[in-house]
N, C-alpha and C positions, 0 to 999 in steps of 0.2 A: 439461803443457800443459792449460789449462782447456777448458771446453766453450763453443763458440761457439753463439749463438742467433740465428737469422734468422726473421723473421715475415712471411708473405705474408697480409695481412689485406684483407678486402673488407667494406665497409659493406653491410648487407642491408636490404631493405624487408620486414620481418617484424613479427609481432605483438609489441608491447612486453612485456617490457623488452629482448628480443633486439635488438641493434644491429649486431653484426658477427660474422663467422666468420673463423677464421684457421687456416692450416697453419703449424706451428712446426717448424723443422728444427734439430736439435741435432747439432753436428759436433764430433768429438774427433779424436785422433791417427789412429785407424784405423777409426772408426765414424761413421756418419751415420744418424740416425733422424728420420723426419718424423711428427709427431703431427697428424692431420687433424681438422678440424671442432671446433676449440677455439672457445669462445663468449665474446663480450663483451656485457655487459648494462648498461643504464642506465635507471633510472626518471626520469620527468620532474623536472628540477630537482635530482636527486641525483648523487652521484659514480658513475662507472662501476666495474664489477668484472668479473673474468674467471674462467673455469673451464676446466679440462681436460675432455675428453669424459667424459660420465657416462651411465649407462643407468638409466632409471626402472624400478623393480621394486616389486611389492607384497609386503609382509611383515607378517603379523599384521593385515591389513586396512588398512595404512597405506602410502602411496606414499613410497618412499625412492629416493635416487639413489646408485648404486654406481659408483665410479670405474673407468674402463676402462684407465687408465695410472697406474702408480705411479712417482713420482720422489722422490729425497731432498728433504727440506724446503728446503734452501738452493737447490737447482736449480729446484725447483717455484716458489719465490718469484721467482727471476730470470726464469723463463719468463713468469709472470703479469705481472711488471713490464714486460717487453719487449712483451707483447701490448697492455697499456694505453698504453704510450708510442707504439706504432704507431697505435693507435686515435685518440689525441689528435692525432698528427701528421696523420692523414688528415682528421680533422674540421677542422683548421686550414687544410688545403689546399683545402677546398671553397669 
């Protein structure tokens, strides 16, 4: 059985390019995990993109973002696609 993905997304009034925050629930045969505070971004006139939660850290004097959740590439792609689909759906419902 594959992994089901459900997205609970809210459009936020925040500093650009942040546009939405989502909680993503992954459900399998005997496991359910929720990844909280996933972000959707969009610059004016550009396409949206999504990220799993990351933590900003400074290394060698440079700001870097370290992922807080690791997923296999295929599942990560499905999660990000589901977030973007829900974001576009919510925008269309406005």
